[in-house]
N, C-alpha and C positions, 0 to 999 in steps of 0.2 A: 705181127706189127700192130693189127686191130686190137688185140687184147691187151697189148701195151698201152695203146691210146686209151682204152677204157680204164685202165689202172691209173693213168696220168690224170684223167678227168676226175676219177675218185679222190685222189689226193688234193687236187685243187679244191673240190667240194669240201673236203675236211678242213683245209686251211682257211677259206674264205666264210664259211658259214656256220660252223659249229661253235667255235669260240666267241664270235660277236654275240650270238644268240644267248649264250649263257652269261656272259659278261654283262649284256644290257640287262638280263633279268635280276642277277645278283647285285649289280651296281645300283639299279633303282630301289631295290630293298634296303640298301645300305644308305643311300644318300636321301631318298624322300621318305619321311616318317609316316605320311600318309598311306604310302604303299603296303606297310606292314600292318596297318590298322584298319583298312577298308578291305572288306571280304572280296569285293568283285575284283579290285586291282590286284589283290594278293593271289587270287585264283589265276588271273591272266598272266601274271609274271611266273608263277610256278609252272603254268602250262608252257610258256614260252622256254623255260629252263629244261623242262622234260623233253621238249621237241628237240633241243640240242643235244640231249643226252641220247635220245632215240637215234639220231642221226649217227652219233658217235658209236652206238653198239652195232648198227648195221655196217658202217664203213670199217670198224675195227675188225670184224668178222671176215669181210671181204679181204681186206689187206693181209690178214693172217693166212687165209687160204691162197692167195696169190703168191705171197713170199714163199710159203712152203712149196708150192709147185715150182717156183722159179729156181730154188736150191735143193730140191728133192729131199725135204725134211718131212717125213711122215709123222702125223700126230702132233704138228706144231701147236694145235688148239689146246692141247694139254698143258704146255708151257705158257701159253697166254693165259689161260685160266689161273695157273700158279701165280702169275705176275699180277693178275687182277686181284687174287686173294691177298697177296702181300700187301698191294697198295690199299686194300680195303682194311687191313689191319692197321697200317700206319695212319691212314686217314682217320679212322675212327679214333684211335687213341690220341692223335693230335687235336682233332675236333672236340673230343671230351674234355681234354685238358684245357683248351682255349675257352670252352663254355664256362669252366669253373673260374677262369681267371679274367675273362674280358666279356663286355657286354656283346649281345648279337650283332650290333651294328658294326663293330670292328671286325668281327669274324666274317660278316658279309663283305667288308671292303677287302679283307685279306684273301678271301676266295676269288674275288673279282680281279685282284692283282695277280693271282697265279693263273687265272684264265688269260688275262692280258699277256703275261709272259709266255703261256703256251702259244698264243696267236703270234707273237713277235718271233719266238724260235721256229715256228712253222713256216712263216714267210720268209724267214732268212736262210732256210734250208734249201739246198739245190736238190732238184728231182735226180740229178745224177749221182747223188750220194746213195740213193737206193736202187741204182741201176736202171732208172726209167727214162725213156726218151721225152723230150719236151714236146708239147702239143704242137707248137708252131713248127717243129722240125719234122714233124710226121705228116701233117696235113693242115693247111691254114683254112680250108674251105669249111664253113659252118654246115653246108648242106652234106658234105662228106661225113661230118661228125654225127649229124642227126641219122643219116643213113646207116652208120655202123651201130648206133644206139638201136635203132629199129631192128636190124639184123640180130643183134644180141638178144633182144626181146623176143623175138621169133624163135631163135634157138632155144632160149630158156624155156618158152612155153612147150616146145617139142620135147625138151628133156624131162620136164616135170610130169608130163603125161604118162611116162613109162612107169609101169608098176613098181619097179625097184627102187624108184625115187618117190612116187606119189604116196605109197602106202606108209613108209617110215615117216614122212612129213605129216601126213594126215594124223597118225597116230599121237606124235608129240604134240601137235597144235591142240588136237581134241582133249588131250589129257590135262592141258593147262586150262583151256577155255571153259570146260565143263566143270571146274571146281570153283565155287563162288568163294572169293577171298574176303575174309573177315578181319584182316590185320588191323585195319583203322579202328573198328570197334574193340578190338582186343587191347589195342594200344590205349585208347581212352579208358578202358576199364582198369588197366594197370596203373595209370596216372591219376585218374579221379576217384576211383573206388579204394583201390589197394594203397593209394598215395606213394607209389614207388617213385624214387628220384629219377629223372631222366637220364642221369649218368649211369645208372645200373642197366637201363635199357641199352644204352649206348655201348656199354661194356659187354653186354650179351651179343651185339653185333660183332664186336672184335673177337669173342670166343667163337661165334659162328663162323667168321672168315678163316680163323685159324683151323676149324674143322674142315672146311672146304679145301684149304691148302693141303691138309693131311690126305684127304680122300683122293684129290687129284694126283698127288704123287703116288699113292698106292695104286691108283688105276694105271697110271702110265708104267709103273714097274711090273705089276703083277696080274691086274684085271684086264689089261687090253687084249690078252689072248683068249679070254674066256668067251663062251657063246654069248651073243648079245642079248638074246631074248630072255634067257633065265636071269641075266644080270639086271636088265630093266625091270622085270617082274618083281625081284627082290626089292629093287630100290623103290618102286611104285607102292609095294605094300608098306614098306618102311615109312614112306611118305604119308600114306593114309593113316597109320597108326600114330604117326608123330603129331599130326594135327590134334590129336586127343590130349596132348600135353596141355593145351589151352583149356580143355574141358577140366582137366585136374586142377588147373589153378583157379578157375572160376569157381568150381564146387569146393575149393579149399582142402581137397583130399591130402595134398602134400602136408599140410599142418598135422594131419593124423599120423604121418610117418616121422615127424619131427623135422621136416624140412621147411624152412622158412621161405616166405615168398620172394625175397631177394636172391637167395641161393638158387631156388627152383627157376626164377626167370633167367639168372645168369647161365645155367647150365642147359636148360631145356627150351628156352623161347625161342631160339633161332634154328632149331634142328629141321623143322619142316622147310623153312626158306632155304636152307643150305642144301637139303636133298633135291628141292625143286631146281636149283641151279645146277647141281651135279648131274642131274638126269639128262640134261641137254648136251653135256660134253660127248658121250658116245655117238650121238646122232651127228654132230658136227664132224666128227672124225670120220665117221662112215660116209656121209654125203661128199665130204671132200675127196676121199680115197676112190670112189666108185664112179664119179661123173666123168664124161669125156674129157680129155686134156684141153685147157684153154678155158673151160666153163666153170672152174672151181670157185671163182669169185662171184659169179653170177648166181650159182646155186646157193652158196653160203650167205649171200645177200638176201636171197629170197627167203632163205630158212630164218634169218634174223628178223626180217620184216614180218613174216607170219607168226613169229613167237611174240613180237612186240604187239601184234594185233590181238593174239590170243590172250596175252596179259591184260589188255584193255577190256576185253570181253569178260575175263574172269572178275575184274575189278567192279564193273558195272553190274555184274550178276551178283556180286556180294552186296552192293548198295542196295539193289532191288530186294534181295532176299531180307536184308536187315529192316527195310521198309515194311515189307510184308508181314513179318512176324513180330514187329512192334519193338525193335531195339533202337533205343534213342540215347542220347547223352545223359538222360535222366532215369532211364529204365533199361536195366540189363537182365531182366527176369528171364527172358527167352534167349539169351546168349548161349547157354549150354545146349539148347535145342539146335541153334543155328550151327554150333561147332559139330554136332553129331551128323547134321546133314552134310556139312563140308566134308567131313570124314568118309561118309558113305559114298558121296559123288566121286571122291578120289579112288575108290574101288571099282568104279564103272569102267574105266579104261582096260581093266583086266579082262574084260569080256572079248575084247577084239585085239588081244596081245599078239594074235598071229600076223597082225600087220608088221609087227617088228621082226626083222630077219634073224635068223639064228647067228649069222655072221655076216661078213661082207657078201652081199648078194651076187650069186651067179658063179660061185666058185666051189668046185667039188674038190675032193681030196686030190684028184688027178691034175688039178688046176684048170678044169674046163668049166665053162659056163653052164648052169643050170637055168636055162630061161623059161620064161612064162609063155603062154600062147600068144600073147601080143609080141614078146621078143622074138620068138621063132618067125611069126609072120613078117615082122620088120626086117629080120635077117635074109629072108627069102626075097623080099622085094628090094632090098638095098636101101634103107632108110638113109637120107641125106640131110644133113643140117649145115646149112651154109655151104662151104667148099670142102667139108670133111664128111666121111662116112661115120655115122654113129655106130661103130662095130663095137662087139662085146669083146673087150680086151682081157688079156691075162693079168693076173694080179700084179700091181706095182710093188716092186722090190724095195724093201726098206734098208 
């Protein structure tokens, strides 16, 4: 009952907070011309929109994990990523077409209208439609709700401290945070130096989302049963080397092989970004399957929050490195060196790849748990979280 209440609170948060934030940001960009021309106001509105998008990311992962738990759907995160990739393909195609036919102001207004429609649909939807109890039917006391939130937080901290959970999260967060992002500098180079049309870069995003969709389908059908550590090892290697595609473009090596800049950007510009997104999927499935029952939403939300934070750290590191080596809007001389540093940084997480489990931690061939020292000690003393024992359970049947 308590976990259903937390699920209901999350749904209410999605309904009343996300869409208004993004609608306010994009609506201001459409209605007030000064908001698109003054840099401080533009940055503030983009920050507001990104805040709503970040909340969406965290809430979406938690809702998917809780829904998969309720209906015993193992690996629901794969289907959620497929749907996200399809939405990205359609959204980029529609956005690119509208940019060619309409001014940006009309596009901002259309996006604001879509967000408002999303808010109306969310407000008109009944919680019973997703088999959730209404909050006032569960407990009307605010103090009781705060008590449940506090209990959930303490339970989450207890679970995260386990080696089986903390080590995979540490690896995926560190593998993102320690790679300085230079995507902004590369984008400016493509548009200002190579004079590529923005529609070409937009179409490369469409091709990238199509690649992500294909990778997710292949993972769900064939790669899900593979050992996780070798799979992540290969994906991280491919990600590090795919960052060098920007180096090839900046050095114009592609022209020596007869590949135009437009064709090269269309085919290879989004490969690194797509691999970075795909790398998160096995960890999401892993953590949702291995944590105690009733805590899937908490763990998934924690993972999504830490991933958002690591992305922020990576972006700031990229800006700092660009300033240190002298990459500016008028000087891209040191951009190749920055890309090489970026690629080398992506290889560093391979040094502690042992933090990634070979498979779902704790299950041997006979179906028994192979526990760490901390796990064996916790089992001896009977570690209790809330009113449930954090026992090492058998693998969940699919």
